[in-house]
C-alpha positions as CSV (number, residue, x, y, z in Angstrom):
1,H,-0.1,7.3,-1.0
2,A,2.1,8.2,1.9
3,V,4.4,11.1,1.4
4,K,7.1,12.3,3.8
5,G,10.1,14.4,3.2
6,K,12.2,17.5,4.0
7,V,12.2,21.1,2.8
8,V,15.7,22.5,2.4
9,D,17.2,25.7,1.2
10,G,20.4,24.6,-0.4
11,S,21.9,22.1,2.1
12,A,20.1,23.3,5.3
13,G,16.6,22.3,6.4
14,V,14.1,25.2,6.7
15,K,12.8,26.1,10.2
16,G,9.1,25.5,10.0
17,G,6.4,26.7,7.6
18,S,3.7,24.9,5.6
19,L,3.2,23.3,2.3
20,S,0.2,23.2,0.0
21,L,0.0,21.1,-3.1
22,Q,-2.1,21.5,-6.2
23,I,-2.9,18.4,-8.2
24,M,-2.3,18.9,-11.9
25,D,-4.1,16.0,-13.6
26,D,-7.4,15.7,-11.8
27,P,-10.5,17.8,-12.5
28,L,-11.6,17.5,-8.9
29,P,-9.4,19.6,-6.6
30,H,-8.0,18.0,-3.5
31,V,-6.7,19.9,-0.5
32,V,-3.3,18.6,0.3
33,V,-1.2,20.2,3.0
34,A,1.6,19.7,5.5
35,E,3.1,21.5,8.4
36,V,6.9,21.7,8.2
37,D,8.6,21.2,11.5
38,S,11.7,23.1,12.9
39,T,14.1,20.7,11.1
40,G,12.3,20.9,7.7
41,Q,10.5,17.5,8.0
42,F,6.9,17.1,6.8
43,E,4.2,14.5,6.2
44,L,1.4,15.3,3.7
45,V,-2.3,14.9,4.5
46,T,-5.4,15.3,2.4
47,I,-8.3,17.2,3.8
48,H,-11.6,15.7,2.6
49,Q,-15.0,16.6,4.0
50,G,-13.4,18.3,7.0
51,K,-11.3,15.3,8.0
52,R,-7.5,15.0,7.8
53,I,-6.5,11.8,6.0
54,A,-2.9,10.6,5.9
55,G,-1.4,10.5,2.4
56,V,-2.4,11.9,-0.9
57,P,-4.2,10.8,-4.1
58,E,-1.9,9.6,-6.9
59,G,-1.0,12.3,-9.4
60,K,1.2,15.1,-10.4
61,Y,1.5,18.0,-8.0
62,R,2.8,21.6,-7.9
63,V,4.2,22.5,-4.4
64,V,3.9,25.9,-2.7
65,Y,5.9,26.6,0.5
66,T,5.0,29.3,3.0
67,P,7.6,30.2,5.7
68,A,6.7,30.0,9.4
69,T,7.6,33.7,10.0
70,F,4.4,35.4,8.9
71,V,3.7,38.9,10.2
72,F,0.6,40.6,8.8
73,G,1.5,43.5,6.6
74,E,5.0,42.3,5.8
75,N,6.1,40.7,2.6
76,V,6.2,36.9,2.9
77,K,8.5,34.9,0.5
78,V,6.0,32.3,-0.6
79,V,7.8,29.9,-2.9
80,T,6.2,28.0,-5.8
81,L,8.6,25.2,-6.6
82,S,9.2,24.9,-10.4
83,E,9.4,21.1,-10.4
84,I,6.2,19.0,-10.7
85,H,6.2,16.0,-8.3
86,D,4.7,12.8,-9.5
87,I,3.3,10.8,-6.6
88,R,2.9,7.1,-7.3
89,G,3.2,3.9,-5.2
90,P,2.5,3.4,-1.5
91,Q,5.5,5.2,-0.1
92,N,7.1,8.4,-1.4
93,A,10.0,10.4,0.0
94,L,10.6,14.0,-1.3
95,T,13.3,16.5,-0.8
96,L,12.1,19.9,-1.8
97,D,14.9,22.4,-2.4
98,L,13.8,26.0,-2.3
99,S,17.1,27.2,-3.8
100,K,16.2,25.5,-7.1
101,S,12.8,27.3,-7.3
102,Q,11.4,30.3,-9.1
C-alpha cells in the first residue's frame, strides 16, 4: 500500500528528519521507515530481507518522528504521535501534525 504525506508542526512543514512506524496488529514485525525532506514530505518504504520496498503492509501503525538535527550527546525531541494510523487501500495520504502529539 503506497503511503505519501507531510509532517507538519502546526501549519508549517518540518525541515527534514525521519519516520519509523510500528505495526500494531501483526505478530511479525515489519521495518517501515521514511526520510522526511526539507519541506516535510515523505514516502514510506518497508525494509524486508535487506531490500527497500515501496509501500507498507496493510494495518494499524504508531508513528515516531526523529528530527534531522541530531547531535550526539544532546537531547533530541523524538516524537511519538498519539494517533494510530490505519493503512488500507492502494493509495494513502497522511498529514502528521507534531503539535497534536504527546
